[in-house]
C-alpha positions in Angstrom: 5.1 -10.0 14.0 5.8 -6.5 13.6 2.8 -4.0 13.7 2.4 -2.5 10.7 1.3 1.4 9.9 0.3 0.8 6.7 -3.4 -2.1 7.0 -5.0 -3.5 3.7 -7.3 -1.2 1.5 -6.0 1.9 2.9 -4.9 5.2 0.1 -1.3 5.4 -0.1 1.8 7.3 -1.8 4.8 6.3 -3.3 7.8 8.0 -1.3 10.6 6.7 -3.3 11.6 4.6 -6.4 10.5 4.9 -10.2 6.5 5.1 -9.2 8.0 9.0 -6.7 4.0 10.2 -5.9 2.0 8.0 -7.5 -1.2 7.0 -5.3 -2.9 3.7 -5.1 -5.3 1.7 -2.8 -3.1 -1.1 -1.6 -4.7 -5.2 -2.2 -2.4 -6.9 0.3 0.6 -6.4 2.9 3.2 -8.9 3.4 4.0 -8.4 6.8 6.6 -11.4 6.6 8.8 -8.6 4.5 7.2 -5.7 4.8 6.4 -5.4 1.6 2.9 -4.0 0.1 1.0 -4.5 -2.9 -0.4 -0.7 -4.1 -2.7 -0.6 -6.9 -1.4 0.3 -9.7 2.5 1.0 -8.1 5.5 -1.3 -9.3 4.3 -2.6 -12.0 6.1 -5.4 -14.0 6.1 -7.0 -16.5 5.7 -11.3 -16.1 5.8 -13.9 -19.0 2.6 -16.3 -19.5 2.3 -20.3 -20.9 -1.3 -20.9 -22.5 -3.1 -22.3 -19.9 -7.2 -22.3 -19.3 -7.2 -19.2 -17.6 -5.7 -17.8 -20.5 -5.8 -20.3 -23.5 -3.4 -17.1 -25.6 -0.7 -16.9 -23.4 2.0 -13.1 -23.6 3.1 -11.0 -21.6 1.0 -9.6 -19.0 1.7 -6.8 -16.6 1.0 -6.8 -13.0 1.7 -4.7 -9.5 4.6 -5.9 -7.8 5.5 -5.5 -3.9 6.9 -2.3 -2.4 8.5 -1.8 0.7 6.3 0.0 3.4 9.3 2.3 4.1 8.5 3.4 0.5 5.0 4.7 1.2 3.4 6.6 3.3 -0.3 7.5 4.0 -2.4 10.2 2.3 -4.8 12.6 5.5 -8.1 12.0 4.8 -8.6 15.6 5.6 -6.1 17.4 3.9 -4.9 14.2 1.2 -1.4 15.4 1.6 0.6 12.2 2.6 0.8 12.3 7.0 2.3 10.0 9.2 0.5 8.4 11.6 0.1 7.7 16.1 -1.1 5.3 17.5 -4.1 5.7 20.2 -4.8 2.5 22.3 -8.6 2.9 24.0 -8.9 -0.5 25.7 -8.7 -2.7 23.1 -9.2 -1.0 20.2 -5.9 0.5 18.3 -7.0 4.2 16.2 -3.8 5.4 13.8 -5.0 9.7 14.0 -2.9 11.4 11.4 0.0 13.2 12.4 -1.5 16.4 10.1 -4.2 16.6 11.2 -5.1 14.9 13.9 -8.7 13.3 11.8 -8.9 8.9 12.9 -8.0 6.9 9.6 -10.5 4.8 9.3 
């Protein structure tokens, strides 16, 4: 299993694709597929049959996974996209923004 620079609840910006420039919060990370689902990004229309939860049925908009390589973390200090450095302190792994040198929580 590979290590990824993006985790759940991170704020990211989309670097490529139809939603280029949009920012959002990471809802889930699909590690095996190297993809993430980002809030409000890569929306697709999905047809649903009527059910107890949705008695009307119809077309529902939902987020689809986007590849990790098309996402970049937002620097907590400047609010701009940044790369990530990994620092090990004992058993803890700390992510550091390359632009500002500030820790990413």
